[in-house]
C-alpha positions in Angstrom: -110.6 104.3 104.8 -109.2 106.9 106.5 -105.1 105.7 105.4 -105.8 106.7 101.8 -107.3 109.9 102.9 -103.4 110.6 104.3 -101.9 113.6 102.3 -98.4 111.8 102.9 -99.3 108.8 100.8 -100.9 111.2 98.2 -97.5 113.0 98.2 -95.3 109.9 97.9 -97.5 108.4 95.1 -97.2 111.7 93.5 -93.5 112.3 93.9 -93.0 108.8 92.4 -95.1 110.0 89.1 -93.4 113.3 89.2 -89.9 111.5 89.0 -91.0 109.4 86.0 -92.0 112.3 84.2 -89.1 114.2 85.1 -87.0 111.6 83.9 -88.9 110.5 80.7 -88.9 114.3 79.9 -84.7 113.9 79.7 -85.1 110.6 77.3 -87.6 112.6 75.2 -85.4 115.5 74.9 -82.3 113.2 74.4 -84.2 111.5 71.5 -84.9 114.9 69.9 -81.6 116.0 69.9 -80.4 112.5 68.2 -79.2 110.9 71.5 -79.8 107.5 72.4 -82.6 107.3 75.0 -80.9 104.1 76.7 -77.9 104.8 78.5 -75.1 102.6 80.2 -73.3 104.8 82.3 -73.9 106.1 85.6 -72.3 109.4 84.8 -74.5 109.9 81.4 -77.7 109.2 83.4 -77.1 112.0 86.2 -79.5 114.6 84.1 -82.1 112.1 84.3 -81.3 111.8 88.2 -81.1 115.1 88.8 -84.5 116.3 86.8 -86.3 113.5 87.9 -85.7 114.1 91.7 -86.7 117.9 91.0 -89.9 117.2 89.0 -90.7 114.5 92.3 -90.3 117.0 95.1 -92.6 119.3 93.1 -95.1 116.3 92.6 -94.8 115.3 96.0 -95.9 118.9 97.4 -98.8 119.0 94.7 -100.1 115.7 95.7 -99.7 116.1 99.5 -101.7 119.4 98.8 -99.1 122.0 100.5 -99.9 124.0 96.6 -103.7 123.7 96.4 -105.2 127.2 98.1 -102.4 128.8 95.8 -103.2 127.2 93.3 -106.8 127.9 93.6 -106.3 131.9 94.3 -104.1 131.6 91.0 -107.6 130.2 89.6 -109.3 133.5 91.1 -111.1 131.1 93.3 -111.8 131.4 97.2 -109.5 129.7 99.5 -110.2 130.7 103.0 -108.3 129.4 105.7 -110.2 126.9 108.0 -111.4 127.4 111.1 -112.8 126.1 114.6 -112.1 122.8 115.1 -110.2 120.6 112.5 -112.2 117.1 112.4 -109.7 115.0 111.7 -108.3 114.2 114.5 -105.0 112.4 114.7 -104.6 111.7 110.5 -104.3 115.8 110.3 -100.5 115.0 111.7 -100.7 113.2 108.1 -101.3 115.9 106.0 -101.6 119.4 105.3 -102.7 121.4 108.4 -102.6 125.6 108.8 -102.4 125.2 112.2 -99.3 126.2 113.9 -99.6 123.5 116.7 -100.1 120.6 114.5 -96.9 121.7 112.3 -94.9 122.0 115.2 -95.6 118.6 115.9 -95.3 117.2 112.5 -91.7 118.8 112.5 -90.9 117.2 115.7 -92.2 113.7 114.5 -90.0 114.1 111.7 -87.0 115.3 113.2 -87.1 112.4 115.7 -87.5 109.6 112.9 -84.8 111.5 110.7 -82.5 111.8 113.9 -83.2 107.4 114.2 -82.6 107.3 110.9 -79.1 109.3 111.2 -78.3 107.2 114.3 -78.6 103.8 113.0 -76.1 105.0 110.3 -73.6 105.7 112.9 -74.1 102.6 114.6 -73.3 100.7 111.4 -70.2 103.0 111.2 -69.1 102.7 115.0 -69.5 99.1 114.3 -67.0 98.8 111.5 -64.8 101.3 113.9 -64.9 98.8 116.7 -61.4 97.1 116.3 -59.1 97.9 113.2 -59.2 96.1 109.8 -62.4 96.3 107.6 -65.2 93.9 108.6 -68.7 94.8 107.7 -68.1 97.4 104.9 -66.3 98.3 102.0 -64.5 101.9 101.6 -66.9 103.5 99.5 -70.3 102.4 101.9 -68.3 103.5 104.9 -67.6 107.0 103.9 -71.5 107.3 102.6 -72.6 105.9 105.6 -70.4 108.9 107.5 -71.6 111.1 105.0 -75.5 110.1 105.6 -74.8 110.3 109.4 -73.4 114.1 109.4 -75.9 115.4 106.9 -79.1 113.6 108.4 -78.3 114.5 111.8 -77.5 118.1 110.8 -81.3 117.9 109.3 -82.7 116.5 112.2 -81.4 119.2 114.3 -83.1 122.1 111.5 -86.1 120.5 111.7 -85.9 120.0 115.3 -85.5 124.1 115.7 -88.3 124.1 113.3 -90.7 122.1 115.7 -89.4 124.4 118.9 -90.2 127.8 117.1 -93.3 126.6 115.7 -94.9 125.2 118.4 -93.8 127.8 120.6 -93.3 131.3 119.3 -97.0 132.1 118.5 -98.5 130.8 121.6 -95.6 132.7 123.5 -96.6 136.2 121.7 -100.3 135.9 122.1 -100.4 135.2 118.3 -103.3 133.1 117.5 -101.1 131.4 114.7 -97.8 132.4 112.5 -97.9 135.0 110.1 -98.0 133.3 107.1 -99.8 129.7 107.3 -99.7 128.5 104.2 -96.3 129.3 103.9 -95.6 127.5 107.0 -97.2 124.2 105.8 -95.6 124.7 102.9 -91.8 124.7 104.5 -92.8 121.9 106.7 -93.8 119.2 103.9 -90.6 120.3 101.8 -88.2 118.2 104.4 -90.1 115.2 103.2 -89.0 114.9 99.5 -85.8 116.4 100.6 -85.0 113.8 103.2 -86.1 111.0 100.9 -83.8 112.3 98.0 -80.9 112.5 100.6 -81.4 108.8 101.7 -81.8 108.0 97.6 -78.4 108.9 96.9 -77.4 105.3 98.9 -79.6 104.1 95.9 -77.5 105.8 93.3 -73.8 104.6 94.2 -73.6 106.9 97.3 -70.9 109.7 98.1 -67.3 109.7 99.1 -67.3 113.5 100.2 -68.6 113.8 103.6 -71.1 115.8 104.4 -69.0 118.8 103.7 -69.4 117.8 99.6 -66.2 119.3 99.1 -64.9 119.7 95.4 -62.6 118.4 93.4 -63.7 115.4 95.1 -67.4 115.7 94.3 -67.6 117.3 90.9 -66.1 113.5 89.8 -67.6 111.0 92.2 -70.1 108.7 92.0 -73.6 110.4 91.4 -75.4 109.6 94.6 -73.7 113.1 95.6 -76.2 114.6 92.9 -79.2 113.6 95.2 -77.4 114.4 98.3 -76.8 117.9 97.1 -80.7 118.5 95.6 -82.0 117.0 99.2 -80.2 119.6 100.9 -80.8 122.6 98.6 -84.6 121.9 99.3 -84.1 121.5 103.1 -82.3 124.7 102.8 -85.4 126.4 100.8 -87.7 125.2 103.7 -85.3 126.9 106.4 -85.4 130.1 104.8 -89.2 130.1 104.3 -89.7 128.8 107.9 -87.2 132.0 109.1 -88.9 134.5 107.0 -92.0 133.6 108.9 -90.7 133.4 112.5 -89.2 137.2 112.1 -92.5 138.5 110.3 -94.6 136.9 113.2 -92.4 138.1 115.9 -92.4 141.5 114.8 -95.8 141.6 114.1 -97.8 139.6 116.1 -97.0 140.1 119.8 -99.7 140.7 122.4 -100.3 144.1 123.8 -97.8 145.7 126.1 -95.3 143.0 124.9 -92.4 145.3 124.1 -89.2 143.5 122.3 -87.6 143.6 126.3 -91.1 141.6 127.3 -91.1 138.9 125.0 -89.7 135.6 126.6 -86.3 134.6 126.0 -86.8 131.8 123.3 -88.5 134.4 121.4 -85.3 136.6 121.3 -83.4 133.2 120.6 -85.6 132.1 117.5 -85.9 135.4 116.1 -81.7 135.2 116.4 -81.7 132.1 114.7 -84.1 133.7 112.1 -81.9 136.5 111.1 -79.3 133.9 110.6 -81.4 131.4 108.3 -82.7 134.1 106.4 -79.6 135.4 105.4 -76.9 132.7 105.0 -78.8 129.5 104.0 -78.2 130.8 100.4 -74.6 129.7 100.4 -74.7 126.7 101.2 -77.6 126.2 98.5 -75.4 128.1 95.8 -72.2 126.3 96.9 -73.7 122.9 96.0 -75.6 124.2 93.1 -72.5 125.0 91.2 -71.0 121.7 91.9 -74.1 120.5 90.6 -73.8 122.4 87.5 -70.4 121.5 87.1 -70.8 118.1 86.7 -74.2 118.6 84.6 -73.0 121.1 82.2 -69.6 120.9 82.2 -69.0 124.4 84.3 -65.6 124.8 85.7 -66.4 126.9 88.5 -63.9 124.8 91.2 -61.4 123.3 88.7 -58.3 125.0 88.6 -57.3 123.6 85.3 -60.0 125.6 83.9 -59.3 129.0 85.6 -61.6 127.4 88.7 -60.6 128.1 92.4 -61.2 125.2 95.0 -61.4 127.6 98.1 -63.8 129.6 96.8 -66.2 126.7 97.6 -65.0 126.4 101.4 -65.8 130.2 101.7 -69.2 129.9 100.5 -70.1 126.8 102.2 -68.5 128.0 105.4 -70.1 131.5 105.5 -73.4 129.5 105.9 -72.3 126.3 107.7 -70.5 127.7 111.0 -73.5 130.2 111.8 -75.4 127.2 111.0 -74.4 126.0 114.2 -75.7 128.5 116.1 -78.9 128.1 114.2 -78.8 125.2 115.7 -77.5 125.9 119.4 -79.3 129.3 119.9 -82.7 127.8 120.3 -81.5 125.3 122.6 -79.3 128.2 125.0 -83.3 129.9 125.0 -85.0 126.5 126.6 -82.4 126.7 128.9 -82.5 130.1 129.8 -86.1 129.7 129.9 -86.3 126.6 132.0 -83.7 127.7 134.5 -85.8 129.9 136.6 -88.6 127.9 136.3 -87.0 125.2 138.5 -84.5 127.4 140.5 -87.7 129.6 141.3 -85.5 133.2 140.6 -85.9 135.6 138.2 -83.6 135.4 135.4 -80.5 137.1 135.8 -79.4 139.7 133.2 -82.5 138.9 130.9 -81.4 141.7 128.5 -78.0 140.8 128.6 -79.1 137.6 127.7 -81.2 138.9 124.5 -78.5 140.7 123.8 -76.4 137.9 123.9 -78.0 136.0 121.5 -78.3 139.3 118.8 -74.2 139.4 119.2 -73.7 135.5 118.6 -76.0 136.0 115.6 -73.4 138.6 114.6 -70.2 137.5 114.7 -71.0 134.2 113.9 -71.0 135.6 110.4 -67.2 136.7 110.9 -66.1 133.3 112.0 -65.7 131.5 108.9 -62.6 130.7 107.8 -61.4 129.1 111.0 -62.4 125.9 109.2 -60.2 126.9 106.4 -56.9 127.4 108.0 -55.3 124.2 106.7 -56.8 124.7 103.4 -54.5 126.7 101.8 -56.0 130.2 102.5 -54.2 133.3 102.6 -52.1 133.8 105.3 -53.1 137.4 106.3 -56.5 136.2 106.9 -55.8 133.8 109.3 -55.1 135.7 112.4 -58.0 138.0 111.8 -60.6 135.4 111.8 -58.4 134.0 114.9 -59.6 136.8 116.9 -63.2 136.6 115.7 -63.8 133.3 117.0 -62.1 134.2 119.8 -65.0 136.8 120.1 -68.0 134.4 120.2 -66.4 133.3 123.1 -67.8 136.6 124.8 -71.7 136.9 124.3 -71.6 132.8 125.0 -69.8 133.5 128.3 -72.5 136.1 129.1 -75.0 133.2 129.1 -73.3 131.0 131.3 -72.3 133.6 133.6 -76.2 134.7 134.0 -77.1 130.8 134.2 -74.8 130.3 137.2 -76.2 133.6 139.3 -79.5 132.5 138.4 -79.2 129.0 139.8 -77.2 130.8 143.0 -79.4 130.6 145.7 -82.7 129.4 144.4 -84.8 126.6 145.2 -83.7 124.1 142.6 -85.9 121.0 141.7 -84.7 118.7 139.5 -87.7 117.2 137.3 -86.8 115.2 134.3 -86.7 118.7 132.5 -84.4 119.9 134.9 -81.9 117.2 134.6 -81.6 117.5 130.9 -81.0 121.5 131.3 -77.9 120.9 133.5 -76.5 118.1 131.3 -77.1 120.7 128.2 -75.1 123.4 130.4 -71.7 121.0 131.0 -72.0 119.7 128.0 -71.9 122.8 126.0 -69.3 123.9 128.0 -67.0 121.3 127.4 -67.7 122.1 123.5 -66.8 125.8 124.2 -63.7 124.8 125.8 -62.5 122.8 123.4 -63.5 125.5 120.6 -60.8 127.5 121.1 -57.7 125.1 120.2 -59.9 124.8 117.0 -60.2 128.4 116.7 -56.1 129.1 116.7 -54.2 128.7 114.2 -50.8 127.0 115.7 -53.1 124.5 117.3 -55.9 124.0 114.6 -52.9 122.7 112.2 -52.3 120.1 114.4 -56.0 118.9 115.2 -57.4 119.8 111.9 -59.8 116.9 110.8 -59.0 114.4 113.7 -61.8 113.2 116.1 -60.7 116.0 118.4 -62.9 117.9 116.1 -65.7 114.9 116.2 -65.7 115.0 120.0 -66.1 118.8 119.9 -68.9 119.0 117.4 -70.3 116.4 119.2 -70.2 118.3 122.5 -71.3 121.5 120.8 -74.6 119.8 119.5 -75.6 117.8 121.8 -75.3 120.4 124.8 -76.2 123.2 122.6 -79.4 121.5 120.9 -80.0 117.6 122.1 -80.5 118.2 125.4 -82.5 121.3 125.3 -84.5 119.5 122.8 -85.3 116.7 124.9 -85.8 119.0 127.8 -88.3 121.0 126.1 -89.9 117.8 124.9 -90.6 116.2 128.5 -91.6 120.1 129.6 -93.9 121.0 127.0 -95.6 117.5 126.4 -98.3 118.3 128.6 -99.1 121.3 126.7 -99.1 119.3 123.4 -101.1 116.3 124.6 -102.4 116.7 128.3 -100.7 114.0 129.5 -96.8 113.5 131.3 -94.4 112.0 130.2 -92.9 108.9 132.7 -90.4 110.4 135.1 -88.8 107.2 135.8 -88.4 106.4 132.3 -87.1 110.0 131.8 -84.6 109.8 134.6 -83.4 106.0 133.3 -82.8 108.0 130.1 -80.9 110.8 131.1 -78.7 109.1 133.4 -77.6 105.8 130.9 -77.4 108.6 127.8 -74.9 110.9 129.9 -72.3 109.1 131.0 -72.1 106.9 128.0 -72.0 110.3 126.1 -69.3 111.6 128.4 -67.4 108.2 127.5 -67.8 108.3 123.7 -66.6 112.0 123.5 -63.9 111.4 125.6 -62.6 108.7 123.6 -63.0 110.6 120.7 -60.8 113.5 122.3 -58.3 110.3 123.2 -57.4 109.2 119.9 -57.9 112.8 118.5 -55.1 113.8 120.5 -52.9 111.1 119.0 -53.5 111.8 115.5 -56.3 109.9 114.5 -58.1 111.2 111.2 -61.9 111.4 110.8 -64.0 110.1 108.0 -61.7 107.0 107.5 -62.9 103.5 107.9 -59.5 101.6 109.4 -56.7 102.2 110.9 -53.1 100.5 112.6 -53.4 98.0 115.0 -50.2 99.1 116.0 -51.1 102.7 117.1 -53.1 100.6 120.3 -56.9 102.4 119.2 -58.6 98.9 119.4 -59.7 99.4 123.3 -61.1 103.3 123.0 -62.7 102.3 119.9 -64.8 99.4 121.3 -65.5 101.7 124.3 -66.7 104.3 122.0 -69.1 102.2 120.1 -70.3 100.5 123.1 -71.0 103.8 124.5 -73.0 105.0 121.0 -75.1 101.9 121.5 -75.9 102.8 125.5 -77.4 106.3 123.6 -79.2 104.8 121.6 -81.0 102.3 124.0 -81.6 105.5 126.0 -83.0 107.5 122.9 -85.2 104.1 122.4 -86.2 104.4 126.2 -87.3 107.8 125.7 -89.1 106.9 122.4 -91.2 104.2 124.0 -91.8 106.6 127.2 -93.1 109.0 124.2 -95.4 106.9 122.7 -96.7 105.3 125.8 -96.9 108.3 127.5 -99.5 110.0 124.7 -101.6 106.9 125.4 -101.5 106.2 128.8 -99.6 108.7 130.6 -100.9 110.9 134.1 -103.1 113.4 133.1 -101.2 116.7 133.4 -103.8 119.8 134.6 -103.2 123.2 135.3 -99.8 125.3 135.2 -97.8 121.5 136.0 -94.7 123.5 136.2 -96.1 126.6 138.0 -94.4 128.8 135.1 -95.4 132.7 134.3 -95.3 131.9 130.9 -98.1 132.9 128.7 -99.2 128.9 127.3 -99.1 127.8 130.3 -102.0 129.8 131.9 -104.7 128.2 129.9 -105.9 124.6 130.0 -104.0 121.3 128.4 -103.8 120.7 125.9 -103.8 123.9 124.2 -107.1 125.6 122.9 -107.6 125.4 119.1 -106.8 129.6 119.3 -104.4 129.5 121.5 -106.3 132.0 123.7 -109.9 132.9 124.1 -109.4 136.6 123.6 -105.8 138.6 123.5 -103.9 139.3 126.8 -102.0 142.1 127.9 -98.5 141.9 129.1 -98.4 144.2 132.2 -95.4 142.9 133.8 -91.4 141.2 133.3 -91.5 137.8 132.0 -89.3 135.8 134.8 -90.2 137.6 138.4 -90.1 134.3 139.9 -90.0 134.7 143.7 -91.2 138.3 143.5 -94.9 138.7 145.3 -97.3 140.1 143.8 -95.5 140.3 140.5 -97.9 139.8 137.5 -96.5 139.0 133.6 -99.5 138.8 131.9 -103.6 139.8 132.2 -105.6 137.1 130.6 -108.8 139.0 131.1 -108.0 142.6 130.7 -111.2 144.8 131.3 -112.0 147.8 128.7 -110.4 151.1 129.7 -112.6 153.4 132.1 -114.7 156.1 130.0 -112.9 159.6 130.9 -115.5 162.1 132.7 -117.0 164.0 130.6 -116.3 162.3 127.4 -118.3 159.7 125.7 -117.5 156.2 125.7 -115.3 154.6 122.8 -117.2 152.4 120.4 -115.8 150.0 118.5 -115.6 151.0 114.6 -118.8 149.0 112.6 -118.2 146.5 110.4 -120.4 145.0 107.9 -122.4 147.0 104.8 
């Protein structure tokens, strides 16, 4: 049976086996040390959990086949990359493939799956908050769900970013694949055991810390926090490896004639994002690893009674976790910049400024982390410099907004579903940006810190900066992936149901936040008068969930029965739309040559790429240049 040959099935079996082997190894060591092999306390069982989880992740990577080629190479055997059409059909999406397009789709399916699970946690949490009093959850259950919702939404966005970059970047620069195809597959499959470990924290008592995992609470709470830490650590490793691959691909594999300032804007955004991921992700891994070691080995990195420093964790954590916001939004803003010229039929205004603004956001993003710590007891003399650096981020972000407005001004604007989500993303992200300065200014942040105002701001930033552009990208590039077009009617319904509901949801969050409602709490005093607002926020969350289900139904139905999409559906100048859909196995039959500018829409006679370049004419009086001989 074909199902029994699926790599993911054998990976899950191997993960279970690896977990048992790891836990058994710890038990065997205990026996050798003269300790009881059977324990009754969850606290004592943590070494079994962590070692079992780690061995399980390694087992999954072996079972799914992500290590097979490297093992062959280490044994001195040949392991050539496959060439030609992959005969496995649909099953190749459930096993190891080295084709960047397959890996991009794998990332995308995983991102949507994790997004749905995280959204389900949010609906349960919002149902509890719909009116005051505790009704369906205990306090510890609520805290675990809110933490899982936060970290799994972040993981889904990280995986979604990787989906867009993996699928689009090689095609946009004229490459046949990523620079390191095996590493690309390895990086993707790390996300599966990582996500499973994070989810498994529910079965080990959960965790009360929220997605930030702050000590001292995380050093003493339920052991489920260890699975949370380990899962995030593995997902972070995937992000680092993927970033390395993108950087190498962009810098070394561009088509002839594609200088840096002839690259598509999305490639600039991907490069900037990858620079952040490569240099900052280690910090969240380190901060979580130190807490794991504190719990496992009795170390005291963050224990003030033993010379530790709790604030050190926050510095390590936020040095990654605020730049991580730009890891999420830069690709989304790149999608907006990519699609606006297509549907306004005008050149992208200020192309070089938009390209440089992505790098500027990435750079300045490393200088703002401590605005999350104004209320944490950080040294007072650091507050003002971090406040100014936070305000500085608005400058390169504003460059993008003004360039987008100038691109739209006077254009022949069309509004198919991708453009609706682009325009929705601009407005939602704008409001996220406008609500950011009160949280980056010391005097107002001390009042708003840890309130629902922060929750509303973060949702505006994430939805406008990534979720809306992600939906736009799926509607836009779905024909390139499948050769079929998604339903415009269902796309229109998806947008117009989600957008008003989202504004109502975040508006309610801002309202209760300004009146002192703290986040991460399961109950509130009915005398405060928040019941009606929370009920509206909860109903809005369910409407958003319904809109996402409409999108999911549209996605599945269109993949099999959608209208066939032939030719350059959107009249785009981008290279991938100049070849048939679905994209050919090796992207381009022969390397193209870049001869013009990428966004000269509406300019007669302008050509961006030449798909069939002619060999250079021999110079009179000189023999023609011959290709160097290859062979024995």
